[in-house]
C-alpha positions as MATLAB code, in Angstrom:
seq = 'MVGKQAAHRKSLHRKLANQTLKLGKNIKTEKVSVKAWQKNWGKSIGFKSPSSFQSELKRKAENTGGTVLMFSTRFTALSQTCLSGNKQKKSLSQRVHHCSVCGLKMQRDILSAYLSRYVDPKTETLSIELARNGWLGMEQSLLDGWQVGSNQSARIATSSKSPIVGGIERMSSASIVCEESEPARVNETYAVSWNPTDKSGG';
ca = [
       6.167   -7.617   36.132;
       7.977   -4.312   35.703;
      11.211   -6.121   34.860;
       9.475   -8.258   32.228;
       7.884   -5.200   30.645;
      11.234   -3.397   30.514;
      12.895   -6.410   28.903;
      10.050   -6.725   26.404;
      10.250   -3.018   25.564;
      14.015   -3.289   25.046;
      13.480   -6.258   22.753;
      10.929   -4.290   20.716;
      13.323   -1.332   20.491;
      16.092   -3.580   19.164;
      13.760   -5.131   16.612;
      12.469   -1.742   15.419;
      16.006   -0.360   15.211;
      17.091   -3.343   13.127;
      14.091   -2.939   10.822;
      14.849    0.768   10.407;
      18.519    0.191    9.612;
      17.635   -2.354    6.936;
      16.245    0.616    5.003;
      19.470    2.598    5.358;
      22.202    3.147    7.918;
      22.283    6.948    7.731;
      19.237    8.330    9.532;
      17.953   11.885    9.767;
      15.272   12.722   12.301;
      13.720   15.679   14.058;
      14.695   16.570   17.595;
      11.618   15.990   19.697;
      10.840   16.899   23.274;
      10.105   13.689   25.152;
       9.262   15.797   28.208;
       6.533   17.572   26.228;
       5.163   14.213   25.115;
       5.094   13.005   28.709;
       3.249   16.162   29.725;
       0.573   15.485   27.115;
       0.326   11.699   27.292;
       1.802   10.813   30.674;
       2.592    7.207   31.563;
       1.906    5.992   28.041;
       5.019    7.806   26.780;
       7.050    6.826   29.817;
       6.291    3.173   29.211;
       7.220    3.285   25.529;
      10.441    5.160   26.386;
      11.128    6.866   23.016;
      14.434    8.274   24.279;
      15.676    4.720   24.890;
      14.723    3.785   21.345;
      16.607    6.784   19.985;
      19.693    5.720   21.920;
      19.386    2.143   20.662;
      18.993    3.307   17.069;
      22.002    5.621   17.343;
      24.157    2.878   18.889;
      23.263    0.318   16.247;
      23.692    2.775   13.387;
      27.155    3.808   14.560;
      28.151    0.145   15.018;
      27.420   -0.428   11.328;
      29.302    2.682   10.215;
      26.153    4.788    9.923;
      24.904    7.926   11.610;
      21.795    9.347   13.247;
      21.603   13.074   12.583;
      19.039   15.182   14.405;
      17.783   18.641   13.494;
      15.511   21.141   15.188;
      11.880   21.544   14.160;
      12.074   25.258   14.953;
      13.406   26.254   11.536;
      12.287   23.364    9.328;
       8.664   22.948   10.533;
       8.283   19.951    8.215;
       4.775   19.045    9.332;
       3.614   22.542    8.406;
       5.439   22.768    5.062;
       4.328   21.851    1.543;
       6.327   21.203   -1.623;
       4.895   24.448   -2.951;
       6.727   26.276   -0.152;
       3.438   27.155    1.505;
       3.323   26.801    5.286;
       0.102   26.282    7.177;
      -0.311   25.384   10.820;
      -2.038   22.121   11.698;
      -3.403   20.823   14.947;
      -1.829   17.587   16.203;
      -5.055   15.730   15.427;
      -4.890   16.731   11.747;
      -3.019   13.774   10.284;
      -3.543   14.567    6.586;
      -1.663   17.369    4.860;
      -3.882   19.108    2.297;
      -2.295   22.261    0.897;
      -4.628   25.203    0.409;
      -2.324   26.608   -2.297;
      -1.389   23.712   -4.598;
      -3.841   21.007   -3.447;
      -1.240   18.376   -2.521;
      -2.718   15.725   -0.253;
      -0.483   13.350    1.681;
      -0.357   11.701    5.086;
       1.304   14.235    7.360;
       4.092   12.082    8.808;
       4.967   10.516    5.455;
       5.361   13.926    3.834;
       7.464   15.156    6.756;
       9.713   12.088    6.484;
      10.132   12.708    2.765;
      11.036   16.362    3.312;
      13.593   15.402    5.960;
      15.711   13.830    3.215;
      16.364   17.347    1.951;
      17.263   18.940    5.281;
      20.883   19.878    5.903;
      21.409   18.940    9.591;
      24.364   21.336    9.888;
      22.410   24.417    8.856;
      18.998   22.952    9.804;
      17.523   24.234    6.554;
      15.184   22.532    4.092;
      15.786   22.717    0.339;
      12.319   22.908   -1.182;
      13.819   22.926   -4.673;
      15.565   19.572   -4.180;
      12.434   18.116   -2.569;
      10.367   19.152   -5.594;
      12.870   17.656   -7.995;
      12.753   14.283   -6.275;
       8.995   14.160   -5.785;
       7.833   12.518   -9.012;
      10.196    9.604   -8.489;
       8.940    9.009   -4.938;
       5.249    9.908   -5.031;
       3.918    6.443   -5.891;
       5.955    4.780   -3.133;
       4.712    7.317   -0.590;
       1.096    6.833   -1.655;
       1.527    3.070   -1.380;
       2.979    3.502    2.106;
       0.003    5.643    3.119;
      -2.390    2.967    1.879;
      -0.595    0.190    3.774;
      -0.548    2.257    6.965;
      -4.253    3.041    6.600;
      -5.106   -0.631    6.242;
      -3.089   -1.509    9.347;
      -4.766    1.254   11.374;
      -8.191    0.066   10.278;
      -7.421   -3.502   11.352;
      -6.273   -2.322   14.777;
      -9.339   -0.119   15.269;
     -11.785   -2.903   14.402;
     -10.001   -5.580   16.430;
     -11.937   -6.959   19.392;
      -8.724   -7.652   21.308;
      -7.732   -5.747   24.415;
      -5.828   -2.491   23.797;
      -3.130   -3.919   26.077;
      -1.142   -6.656   24.378;
       1.693   -8.296   26.276;
       1.909   -5.295   28.571;
       2.260   -2.898   25.633;
      -0.356   -0.199   25.163;
      -1.811   -0.005   21.679;
      -3.398    3.100   20.142;
      -6.697    2.643   18.302;
      -8.266    6.055   17.801;
     -11.306    5.906   15.540;
     -10.932    9.580   14.596;
      -7.364    9.034   13.399;
      -8.332    5.927   11.466;
     -11.019    7.901    9.663;
      -8.459   10.455    8.495;
      -5.840    7.818    7.726;
      -8.308    5.917    5.532;
      -8.553    8.676    2.935;
      -6.174    6.975    0.439;
      -9.005    4.566   -0.389;
     -10.026    7.301   -2.821;
      -6.904    6.723   -4.862;
      -8.030    8.550   -7.984;
      -8.832   11.659   -5.996;
      -5.423   11.522   -4.327;
      -3.696   11.365   -7.703;
      -5.805   14.214   -9.021;
      -4.558   16.647   -6.404;
      -0.945   15.485   -6.464;
       1.533   18.309   -6.599;
       3.034   18.852  -10.039;
       6.427   20.594  -10.029;
       5.835   21.781  -13.595;
       2.719   23.670  -12.524;
       3.994   27.134  -11.632;
       0.621   28.109  -10.207;
       1.381   25.906   -7.185;
       4.118   28.252   -6.056;
];
């Protein structure tokens, strides 16, 4: 059973790596502590083996002439940072970024991924100015991605199937789904979108 699960996990890692590299062969990502994850979530993290996925992604990227560049979260703090330059701490359970200064509202991980495009891995610094300049051209795509992710989370949470599918644990937290479902109020989301021409936002 253990061997089948390991083979299945490896197959999923390959598939996810291939899907990721279809979007681009040069990847930037935050350095994360897998040990810290294991401390918080135990066997669930060990089974999913994120470090193995990272290795698979790096191998495949390099085989296609691409790169996987990693940078520390210590200096960038992307999940705490807004386009306005404002930084505010969030608990891990807070999945929606809502800036108290400029009012920008965006799914936390999506915003962090966007900001990572403007991180220089060599200096591990984020250029807020470049991120602001690119925002208007990307905002609609990011909002659409948030909506799609919210719909998928809602389907998982309301499914009557077992949380264990093919030996793979599936997360279905109702509290997260509630927060992730906020894009349903699309007009409100647009209303508080960050506007780089508004100097009051910082």
